[in-house]
N, C-alpha and C positions, 0 to 999 in steps of 0.2 A: 505493498502497498503507497502511496507516493504521499498523501495527505495527509494529515492527523486534525478535529477537529477539540480543539481548545477553550473550555467554556472560564474566562476571567473574570472572578466574581474580587471586588472593592469591598471589603472587610470592616466594619467599623472603628476597629485601629487600625487602620489608613495601611495596612496590609494587602497586596492584592494574592488569589490564590486560584491557582493553574488545573486545571481537571482534564485528563483525556476521555473525550468523550465514549469512546470508542471500549478505552481499558477505565472506568471508573473511581476504579481504586489502586488509581495512577496520578497523586494528588501534592501539591507543593505548594508553601508558601511562601514569601518575598516580600523585602518595602520596595518593589518599584514591578512593575508590569513583565519590564522586559526583563529583569532578573526570579519573575518567577516562570517565565513563557522558557527563558536557557534554562531554567533545571529543572522546565518539569520534561522536557528536547533531550535534555541528560539521561535523566532519568530513565526516560520513553528506553535510550538509544539501547542504554545499563540491557533494563530490561528483554527486550528483543534479542541482543546478542548471547539470551543463555534463552530463546525459545524461537520457534518456529509453525508459523503462521499455514494451517494448510485450505479445503474446502470440500468440505463435505458434501454428498447428496441428500436432498433433501425430501422427498411425495412428496408434494401437494396435492390435498382430498380435494375434489373436484367439487362444484361449487354444482348443486342442484337445484333446480326448478322446485320441487316441491321440499317446506318447509315442514317441519312435525308438527305447527302448530296446525297446519292448515285439515289436519286431521278432523280435528274444529270448526272449519267452517261449517256455516251452512247446519247446525245443526240447532238452528233455533225459530227456520226460515216460515214451519208451521205453529211457532207456538206464537197466540193470541196473545201474551200474557207478556211475551216479549215483547209483539207488536207494538202493546202499549207505553208499555214501558220508554222505546225509542221514542216515540208521539210527545211520553213528558220532558222525555230531555231537548227534544227541538227546540219544541213550546220555549223551556227556559233558556235558551239560546238565546233563545229572539228576542225574547224580553233584553235579554243583556246584551243586544245591539242598539236596546235606543236611546 
């Protein structure tokens, strides 16, 4: 990886904390932004010197058009009580628009 994302945060005590976003536990603080960036860069270089970055395949589950909730679709279509409740809800919403 050529570019790494560094989060720079100014603290109340005047120090700046630099965090490598791709490696959140890689964090350092310094009195200046530049110092924090340089120090975190050095830490990252040391860590990468002893590490190996590999890629692994991860199967992605296909998105299905069938939501598990679809089994409930239409279960109240012939229920007169449900239709009455829906009419009352619509009437209340229409009153709220005034």
